[in-house]
N, C-alpha and C positions, 0 to 999 in steps of 0.2 A: 392582131386580136389576142387578148389574154386567154390562155387555155386552149388555143388553136395553133396549129403550125401549117405552113404552106407545103403543099404536095408537089410543087414544081413551078415551072415557068408560067403556067396558065392561070395562076392566081386562085387555084382551088384550095379551099381550107377544110380541114377535118379536125375533130377533137384530138387533143394532145394525147389522151389516154385511149388505148385500144379497147374494143369491146370486152376482151378477155380480162383486162385489168378491172374494168367496171363491174363485170359479173363476179369476179373474185372478191372485190370489196363488198358488194351486196351480200354475197354468200357468207362472208366472215361476219358481217353485221347481224344477219339472220341467225347464224350459229351462236353468237353471243347471247341473243335473246332466248333461243330455244334450249340452250344447254342447261341441264339440271345440275344440282349439286352432285359431285362425284365424277365418275368417268363416262356418263352417258352423253353421247354427242348429239348434235342436232339431227343428223341423218338417222340415228337410231330412234330418236323420238318420233320423227315423221314415219319411219317404218313401223314402229309399234302402233302408232295411231291408225295407219292404213290397215294393218292386220286386224286390229280390234274392230274397226268399222266393217271389214269384210265378214268377220264372224258375227257381228251385231246384225248384219243383213241376214245371215244364214239362220240365226235363232229368232229373227223378227223382233228385235228390241227397238223400242222407240228411240229415234225417229226413223228407223230403217224398217219399219213394220208394214208399210202401206201395201205391200204385195199380198200379205196374208189373208185379210178378210175376203178380197175378191177371188183369190185363188181357192180358198176353202169353199166358198159358195159356188164357184163355177165348176169345180172338179166333182167327179162321182164320190160318194161318201167313203168308200173303201180307200180311195186315193187320198182323200182328205185326212182320213185317220192315219195313214202312213206318213203323210207330210207333217201332221201335227206331232207325231211321236217319233218316228224314225229319223226324219230329217233334223228335227230339233235336238234329239239326243246325240246324233252324230256331230252336229255343230258344237254342242257343249263339250263333248269328248275332245274334239279338236281344240277348243278354247282352253280347256283344262290342261291339255298337254302343252300348249304354248305358254300359258301363264306359269305353270309349275316347272317346266323344263327349259323353256326358251327365253322368257322375259324376266328371269329372276334379277337381272342387273338393272332393269329400268322400271322398278315398281313405282317410282315417283311419277312416271309418265302415264302408266295405265291405271293406277288406283283411282285417281279422280274421274277418269273417263268411265270406268266401270261403275263407279258410284252414281254418276249422272245417268247412265243407261239403265241401271237398276231402278233408281227412284222414278225416273220418267216413265219407264215401262209399267211399273206397279200402279202409279197414279192414273196415267192415261188409259191403260188397258182396262182397269176396273171401272172408271167413270164412263167410258164409251160403251163398254159391255152392258151397262145398265139400260142404255137407250135402244138397244137392238130389238127388232121384232122377228128377225130370222134366227132360228136356233143355231145354225151353222156359223153365221157371222158372230153371234154371241160367244160361241166356243172359240172362234178365232181371236177375238179380243181378250177372252179369258186366257188363251194360250200366250198372248203377248204379256199379260200381267204375270202369269206363272213364270215366264222367262225372266222377268225382273226379280222374282223371288229366288230363282236359281242363280242369277248373277250376284245377288247380295253377298254370299260368303266369299266370292272371288276377290273382293277388294280388301280382304284380310287374309289372303292366301299366304303371305309371308309375314313373319313377326320377328321383331328384334330380340336377340338374345345376347346381351352384352354389346359387343361391337360388331357382331355379325348378324346376318339374316338366316333364319331357318324356316322351312316349309311348315305351314300350319296344318297338321293332319286333321284337326277338327273341321276345318274349312272343306277339305276334300271329302271327308266322311259325310258332311251335311249335304254337299252337292250331289254326291252319288245316291244317297238315300232319297233325297227329294226327286231326283230324276227317275228312280225306279218307281216310286209311288205315283209320280206324275204320269208316267207311261201307262201304268195299270189303270189309273182312274180315267185318263183321257180315252184310252181304247174302250173302256166300259161305257163312257158317255157317247162315243160315236157308235158303239154297238146298239145302244138304246135308240139313237137317231135312225139307224138302219132298220131296226125292228119296227119302229113306229111308222116309218115311211112305207113299209110293205103293207 
């Protein structure tokens, strides 16, 4: 049989290529497809994508936001206020650190992902918040939308200067400023919810 070889006297046939050779060939083909221009390898692209997805879940960016409205509604209001501000701020600080210090080499991989997450979060969060009848769920979807606005400057975190990349300080300043204002306003909104509930 073509492509097969005999394994002995008993007439048992097996593929001529071992599984390791087949997996190696498939990996090489996937690597050619995923490799970006420059030195970014396929494994780096996959790693960057998984880290961004993890942080997107943490900051409840669309489509990883589904936990937020139910959690906000089910938790006591002080816990919800902390989740809305502290947890989200911590997630963005981690994402800022990764983008500015860890992923400077793979900006071709994460810029389109962040662009999609920001646009989807802004549009979806605002549209769904309009239909809510529970104030806490409305604040949850508003938080999803605000996360999109915070993500926006991240996809211009690096700018080209001649033949090299430099960090965009305006992007970092915009994110930190928005996070501080967001934290104050959201804590105030949940403070009003707690006061009205009593």
